[in-house]
C-alpha positions as CSV (number, residue, x, y, z in Angstrom):
1,M,-144.2,53.6,-10.9
2,Q,-143.0,54.3,-7.4
3,I,-140.1,51.8,-7.8
4,T,-139.2,53.2,-11.2
5,R,-139.1,56.7,-9.8
6,Q,-136.9,55.6,-6.9
7,M,-134.5,53.8,-9.1
8,S,-134.4,56.8,-11.5
9,E,-133.5,59.1,-8.6
10,A,-130.9,56.5,-7.4
11,Q,-129.4,56.6,-10.9
12,W,-128.6,60.3,-11.1
13,V,-127.5,60.4,-7.4
14,G,-125.2,57.5,-8.1
15,Q,-123.7,59.4,-11.1
16,V,-122.9,62.3,-8.8
17,Y,-121.3,60.1,-6.2
18,A,-119.2,58.3,-8.8
19,R,-117.6,61.6,-9.9
20,V,-116.4,62.3,-6.3
21,P,-113.0,60.7,-5.3
22,P,-113.6,57.9,-2.8
23,R,-111.3,59.4,-0.2
24,L,-113.1,62.7,-0.3
25,L,-116.4,60.9,0.2
26,W,-115.0,59.0,3.2
27,T,-113.7,62.2,4.8
28,A,-117.0,64.0,4.2
29,D,-118.9,61.1,5.7
30,R,-116.6,61.1,8.8
31,V,-117.1,64.8,9.4
32,F,-120.9,64.5,8.9
33,R,-121.1,61.6,11.4
34,Y,-119.0,63.5,13.9
35,A,-121.4,66.4,13.7
36,M,-124.4,64.2,14.1
37,T,-122.8,62.5,17.1
38,M,-122.1,65.8,18.8
39,A,-125.6,67.0,18.0
40,Q,-127.0,64.1,20.1
41,R,-127.4,66.0,23.4
42,R,-128.7,63.0,25.4
43,L,-127.3,59.5,25.3
44,P,-129.6,56.6,26.2
45,I,-128.5,54.0,28.7
46,T,-129.8,50.5,28.2
47,R,-129.4,47.6,30.7
48,F,-129.5,43.9,29.9
49,E,-129.8,41.5,32.8
50,G,-130.4,37.7,32.8
51,P,-128.9,34.3,33.3
52,L,-125.5,33.8,31.7
53,A,-125.4,31.1,29.0
54,G,-123.5,28.0,30.2
55,S,-123.6,28.7,33.9
56,G,-126.9,30.4,34.8
57,E,-125.2,33.0,36.8
58,S,-126.8,36.5,36.8
59,A,-125.1,38.8,34.2
60,R,-125.4,42.5,33.9
61,V,-124.5,44.4,30.8
62,V,-125.0,48.2,30.2
63,V,-124.9,49.7,26.7
64,I,-124.6,53.4,25.8
65,D,-126.1,54.4,22.4
66,H,-127.7,50.9,21.8
67,Q,-127.6,49.7,18.2
68,A,-128.3,46.4,16.5
69,S,-124.5,45.7,16.1
70,V,-124.1,46.0,19.9
71,A,-127.2,43.8,20.5
72,H,-125.4,41.0,18.5
73,F,-122.6,41.1,21.1
74,V,-124.9,41.3,24.1
75,Q,-127.6,38.7,23.3
76,Q,-125.1,35.9,22.7
77,L,-124.0,36.2,26.4
78,F,-127.3,35.1,27.8
79,D,-129.3,31.9,28.1
80,G,-132.0,33.0,25.7
81,P,-133.3,36.4,24.6
82,V,-133.1,39.2,27.1
83,E,-135.3,42.3,26.8
84,P,-133.3,45.6,26.9
85,Q,-134.4,47.8,29.8
86,P,-134.1,51.6,29.5
87,A,-132.0,52.9,32.4
88,G,-132.0,56.7,31.9
89,E,-129.8,59.0,29.9
90,T,-126.5,60.9,30.2
91,T,-124.8,63.8,28.4
92,W,-121.4,64.2,26.8
93,H,-120.4,66.5,29.7
94,R,-121.3,63.9,32.3
95,L,-120.3,60.8,30.3
96,P,-117.0,59.8,32.1
97,E,-118.5,60.1,35.6
98,T,-121.7,58.3,34.5
99,L,-119.7,55.4,33.2
100,D,-117.6,55.3,36.4
101,R,-120.8,55.0,38.4
102,L,-122.3,52.3,36.2
103,A,-119.1,50.3,36.2
104,Q,-119.3,49.7,39.9
105,A,-122.6,47.7,39.5
106,T,-122.1,46.2,36.1
107,D,-120.2,43.2,34.7
108,L,-119.6,44.8,31.3
109,L,-119.9,48.2,29.8
110,L,-120.3,48.8,26.0
111,A,-120.3,52.4,24.7
112,R,-120.7,52.9,20.9
113,F,-119.4,56.3,19.7
114,H,-117.8,58.0,16.8
115,A,-114.1,57.0,17.2
116,G,-112.9,60.6,17.4
117,V,-115.4,61.5,20.1
118,G,-114.9,58.5,22.3
119,G,-111.1,58.6,21.9
120,R,-111.0,62.1,23.5
121,R,-113.4,61.4,26.3
122,L,-112.6,57.9,27.5
123,D,-109.2,56.7,28.9
124,A,-107.1,53.5,28.7
125,R,-109.6,51.6,30.9
126,Y,-111.7,51.1,27.7
127,L,-110.7,48.6,25.1
128,R,-111.4,50.1,21.6
129,I,-113.1,47.6,19.3
130,P,-113.8,48.7,15.7
131,E,-117.4,48.4,14.6
132,A,-116.1,46.5,11.6
133,V,-112.8,45.3,10.1
134,E,-111.9,44.9,6.5
135,C,-109.7,42.3,4.7
136,H,-108.3,41.6,1.3
137,A,-106.6,38.7,-0.5
138,E,-103.4,39.0,-2.5
139,L,-103.6,37.6,-6.0
140,P,-100.9,35.2,-7.2
141,E,-98.9,36.3,-10.3
142,D,-99.8,33.1,-12.1
143,K,-103.5,34.0,-12.2
144,S,-104.5,31.2,-10.0
145,L,-106.6,31.5,-6.8
146,P,-104.6,32.2,-3.6
147,A,-103.1,29.0,-2.1
148,R,-105.3,29.3,1.0
149,A,-108.4,29.6,-1.1
150,R,-107.5,26.4,-3.0
151,R,-107.2,24.6,0.3
152,G,-110.0,26.2,2.3
153,Q,-112.5,26.1,-0.5
154,S,-111.5,22.9,-2.2
155,G,-114.9,21.2,-1.8
156,N,-116.9,24.2,-2.9
157,L,-114.6,24.7,-5.9
158,R,-115.1,21.1,-7.0
159,V,-118.9,21.7,-6.9
160,L,-118.4,24.8,-9.0
161,R,-116.2,23.1,-11.6
162,R,-118.9,20.4,-12.0
163,S,-121.7,23.0,-12.4
164,T,-122.8,24.8,-15.5
165,L,-122.3,28.2,-13.9
166,R,-120.5,30.9,-15.9
167,W,-120.2,34.7,-15.7
168,E,-120.5,37.8,-17.8
169,L,-119.8,41.5,-17.2
170,S,-122.5,44.1,-17.2
171,H,-122.4,47.9,-17.1
172,D,-126.1,48.3,-17.8
173,N,-128.1,50.4,-15.3
174,A,-131.2,48.2,-15.8
175,D,-129.2,45.1,-14.8
176,F,-128.0,46.9,-11.7
177,A,-131.6,47.9,-10.8
178,Q,-132.7,44.3,-11.2
179,F,-129.8,42.9,-9.2
180,Y,-130.4,45.4,-6.4
181,R,-134.2,44.5,-6.1
182,Q,-134.2,40.8,-6.8
183,M,-130.8,39.6,-5.6
184,Y,-128.9,41.8,-3.2
185,V,-131.7,43.1,-0.9
186,P,-133.5,39.7,-0.5
187,F,-130.1,38.0,0.1
188,A,-129.0,40.5,2.7
189,E,-132.3,40.4,4.6
190,R,-132.6,36.6,4.6
191,R,-128.9,36.0,5.5
192,F,-128.6,38.5,8.3
193,G,-132.1,39.0,9.5
194,E,-132.5,41.8,12.0
195,L,-128.8,42.5,11.8
196,A,-128.9,43.2,8.0
197,S,-127.5,46.6,7.0
198,V,-128.7,47.2,3.4
199,R,-126.7,49.7,1.4
200,S,-128.6,52.4,-0.4
201,A,-129.1,52.1,-4.1
202,Q,-127.6,55.6,-4.6
203,R,-124.3,54.8,-2.9
204,L,-124.0,51.3,-4.3
205,R,-124.7,52.6,-7.8
206,S,-121.7,54.9,-7.5
207,H,-119.4,51.9,-6.8
208,F,-121.0,50.0,-9.7
209,L,-120.1,53.0,-12.0
210,R,-116.5,52.7,-10.9
211,G,-116.4,49.0,-11.7
212,G,-119.3,46.9,-12.8
213,L,-121.6,44.0,-12.2
214,I,-120.6,40.4,-12.5
215,R,-123.6,38.4,-13.5
216,V,-123.5,34.7,-12.6
217,L,-125.5,32.6,-15.1
218,D,-126.7,29.0,-15.0
219,G,-127.1,28.4,-18.7
220,D,-129.1,31.5,-19.8
221,T,-130.7,32.0,-16.3
222,W,-129.3,34.8,-14.1
223,V,-128.9,33.4,-10.6
224,G,-126.4,35.6,-8.7
225,G,-124.0,38.5,-9.0
226,T,-121.4,40.8,-7.5
227,V,-121.1,44.6,-7.6
228,Y,-117.4,45.7,-7.6
229,S,-115.3,48.8,-8.1
230,V,-111.7,49.3,-9.1
231,E,-109.6,51.3,-6.7
232,G,-105.9,51.6,-7.6
233,D,-104.4,48.1,-7.5
234,R,-107.4,46.4,-6.0
235,L,-110.8,45.1,-7.0
236,R,-113.2,45.9,-4.2
237,V,-116.3,43.6,-3.8
238,W,-119.1,45.7,-2.3
239,V,-122.0,43.3,-2.2
240,V,-123.0,39.8,-3.5
241,G,-126.5,38.5,-4.2
242,V,-128.5,35.4,-5.0
243,I,-131.7,35.4,-6.9
244,E,-134.7,36.1,-4.5
245,G,-132.3,35.6,-1.6
246,D,-132.6,31.8,-2.1
247,M,-130.0,30.3,0.3
248,A,-130.4,26.9,-1.4
249,Q,-128.5,28.4,-4.4
250,S,-125.4,28.4,-2.2
251,E,-125.5,24.6,-2.2
252,R,-125.5,24.7,-5.9
253,G,-122.3,26.8,-5.9
254,V,-123.7,30.2,-6.6
255,M,-122.0,31.9,-3.6
256,T,-118.7,30.2,-4.4
257,A,-119.1,31.4,-8.0
258,N,-119.7,35.0,-6.8
259,W,-116.3,35.0,-5.1
260,A,-114.4,32.9,-7.6
261,F,-115.5,35.0,-10.5
262,A,-114.6,38.2,-8.6
263,F,-111.1,36.9,-8.3
264,E,-111.1,36.0,-12.0
265,R,-112.2,39.5,-12.9
266,A,-109.5,41.0,-10.8
267,Q,-106.9,38.9,-12.5
268,Q,-108.2,39.9,-15.9
269,L,-107.5,43.5,-14.9
270,D,-104.0,42.6,-13.6
271,L,-104.8,43.9,-10.1
272,R,-102.9,42.9,-7.1
273,Y,-105.6,42.5,-4.5
274,C,-109.3,41.4,-4.2
275,H,-110.8,43.5,-1.4
276,M,-113.4,41.3,0.4
277,G,-115.3,44.0,2.3
278,L,-116.3,44.4,6.0
279,S,-116.9,41.8,8.8
280,R,-117.7,42.0,12.4
281,P,-114.7,42.4,14.8
282,S,-114.6,38.8,16.0
283,L,-112.2,36.0,15.1
284,R,-115.1,33.6,15.2
285,D,-117.5,35.7,13.1
286,G,-118.8,33.4,10.4
287,V,-118.4,35.9,7.5
288,L,-114.8,36.7,8.5
289,V,-114.0,33.0,8.8
290,Y,-115.5,32.4,5.4
291,K,-113.3,35.1,3.9
292,K,-110.2,33.7,5.7
293,R,-110.8,30.4,3.8
294,W,-110.6,32.4,0.6
295,G,-107.1,33.7,1.6
296,A,-108.2,37.0,3.1
297,A,-105.9,39.0,5.4
298,L,-106.8,41.7,7.8
299,R,-106.1,45.3,6.7
300,D,-105.0,48.0,9.1
301,G,-106.8,51.3,9.3
302,H,-110.2,52.7,10.0
303,P,-112.8,51.2,7.7
304,T,-115.7,52.8,9.7
305,H,-116.0,55.9,11.8
306,V,-117.4,54.1,14.9
307,D,-115.8,52.2,17.8
308,L,-117.2,50.1,20.6
309,F,-115.5,51.3,23.8
310,T,-115.6,48.3,26.2
311,R,-114.9,48.2,29.9
312,W,-114.9,45.7,32.7
313,D,-113.5,46.6,36.1
314,R,-113.1,43.0,37.2
315,F,-112.6,39.9,35.1
316,N,-115.8,37.9,35.6
317,P,-117.9,35.1,34.0
318,T,-119.7,37.6,31.7
319,V,-116.4,38.8,30.2
320,A,-115.2,35.2,30.0
321,R,-118.3,34.3,28.1
322,L,-118.0,37.2,25.7
323,L,-114.4,36.3,24.8
324,E,-115.2,32.6,24.6
325,V,-118.0,33.0,22.0
326,S,-116.6,36.1,20.3
327,P,-112.8,36.5,20.5
328,L,-112.4,40.2,19.8
329,L,-110.3,42.3,17.4
330,F,-109.3,45.5,19.1
331,R,-107.3,48.6,18.1
332,D,-103.6,48.2,19.0
333,G,-102.2,51.5,17.9
334,P,-102.5,51.7,14.1
335,R,-103.1,47.9,13.9
336,F,-105.5,45.3,15.1
337,A,-104.8,42.6,17.7
338,G,-106.8,39.6,18.9
339,L,-108.2,39.1,22.4
340,A,-109.3,35.6,23.6
341,V,-109.8,33.7,26.8
342,L,-108.4,30.3,27.8
343,N,-110.7,28.3,30.1
344,E,-108.1,25.6,30.9
345,P,-104.5,25.6,32.1
346,A,-102.1,27.3,29.7
347,T,-100.2,24.3,28.5
348,A,-98.1,24.5,25.3
349,D,-100.7,22.3,23.5
350,A,-103.7,24.4,24.7
351,V,-102.0,27.7,23.6
352,E,-101.1,26.2,20.2
353,R,-104.7,25.1,19.6
354,V,-106.0,28.6,20.3
355,A,-103.4,30.1,17.9
356,L,-104.2,27.6,15.1
357,E,-108.0,28.2,15.4
358,L,-108.0,32.0,15.6
359,A,-105.0,33.3,13.8
360,M,-105.3,34.7,10.4
361,P,-103.1,36.6,7.9
362,G,-102.6,40.2,8.9
363,L,-103.0,39.5,12.6
364,R,-99.7,40.2,14.3
365,R,-100.5,40.0,17.9
366,M,-102.9,37.9,20.0
367,C,-103.5,38.3,23.7
368,V,-104.9,35.3,25.6
369,L,-106.3,35.8,29.1
370,A,-105.4,32.5,30.9
371,P,-106.1,31.2,34.4
372,G,-103.1,31.0,36.7
373,V,-101.0,33.5,34.7
374,E,-99.6,36.2,36.9
375,R,-97.5,38.2,34.4
376,V,-97.3,38.7,30.6
377,Q,-95.6,35.8,28.8
378,R,-94.7,35.7,25.2
379,C,-95.0,32.2,23.8
380,G,-92.9,30.6,21.0
381,L,-95.3,28.7,18.8
382,Q,-94.1,25.6,16.9
383,D,-96.5,25.2,14.0
384,A,-95.2,26.9,10.9
385,R,-98.6,28.4,10.2
386,V,-98.5,30.5,13.4
387,R,-94.8,30.8,14.2
388,D,-94.7,34.5,13.5
389,L,-97.7,35.3,15.6
390,D,-96.8,37.3,18.7
391,L,-99.0,35.4,21.2
392,Q,-99.0,36.8,24.7
393,L,-100.5,35.0,27.7
394,M,-101.9,37.6,30.1
395,P,-103.6,37.6,33.6
396,Q,-107.3,37.5,33.7
397,V,-107.7,41.1,34.9
398,G,-109.9,44.1,34.4
399,S,-109.7,46.2,31.2
400,G,-107.9,49.0,32.9
401,R,-105.0,46.8,34.0
402,L,-105.1,45.0,30.6
403,G,-104.7,48.4,28.9
404,R,-101.6,49.2,31.0
405,L,-100.1,45.7,30.2
406,L,-100.7,46.3,26.5
407,E,-98.9,49.7,26.6
408,D,-95.9,48.0,28.2
409,Q,-95.5,45.4,25.5
410,P,-93.9,46.7,22.3
411,E,-93.9,44.5,19.3
412,P,-90.9,42.2,19.5
413,A,-88.2,42.1,16.9
414,M,-87.7,38.4,17.4
415,T,-90.2,35.9,15.9
416,G,-90.9,32.2,15.8
417,A,-88.9,29.6,17.6
418,K,-86.2,32.2,18.4
419,R,-88.6,34.2,20.6
420,E,-87.9,33.9,24.3
421,Q,-90.5,34.4,27.1
422,V,-90.4,37.9,28.5
423,T,-92.4,39.4,31.4
424,A,-93.8,42.8,32.2
425,S,-93.6,44.4,35.6
């Protein structure tokens, strides 16, 4: 009875949300989150300290407003789990001076705030990393899958073609309720564990009402599905699910079917894009890499209201470790740029390997902090797949100097093999 009542409440709340324009919902949510941020009078300071993975050196990381998404960045730096240690509090009024003091005794500072709040209180010494990035795939006019998807998912697509999986469309509220309880929630919790962020039934239902539910069937058995909405010229995938969260179903092609059938539905509707949702802001994030293999390209803009303001006063092994395991996407004006580290001499072959591994459609600029580099150098890449990427070798410096170097480097008009090396003062 309790579950039935909850889903009934979700149904009418979803109906209300579905009648509000998405842009208005986004704006209202931004204002609400800004107000909630400013209402937080005291900001907790959390310290992580332990042996650095790969070297055993002591590493010190300080986080303001600690959240699970920040812990994901932090824990991967250390050799084993490190317990967070409360290290006091600060206020909005004292935030800049508190961070200046902490930076003197810390390898890396991470401050997670509403983008509008942090942007006004923190200066160019802080690299602005979005909490999440979004991407979409452009659909070919011939109704086929994107060329990159046909290459990147060739093995999975062969498994799908040999299977008995098919799909059907549902707009039934009972189907949505069953999908939410038995597929989406178990799948999200098993796949992402403590980092899982489960969408509320109310908000997800509002998207379902603007689109529908793709039910993936194996014969007559329902084994997976996708909730989507239609927004202008794009089909937006909100969530996917597998029956009881059974990851073994992926090996049978159910996850491949979820995405392939979403593309097929978008093409049925003569849409131009398939919006593939949010991913963590790292060019090695597994979800983002998976979407890249389906032909996804990064989209500019602000998909969330929160940024991670990152600062290091000296380039050190902790920063090198972070950029090695998690090359970052950061805000570069209205666009995103990549930031990676090279742990070997910056030869032409080494630079080309980094570009080929990390580049993806929609990424226009990549900054690589390399040893022995004393000034900014733009590199002409030879491989046709990355020839238009603006790759810049930069000194291994603190985030403050890095910010100044970035401001001095406008996007070049020249591309590919015609690009010459240029330097910044």
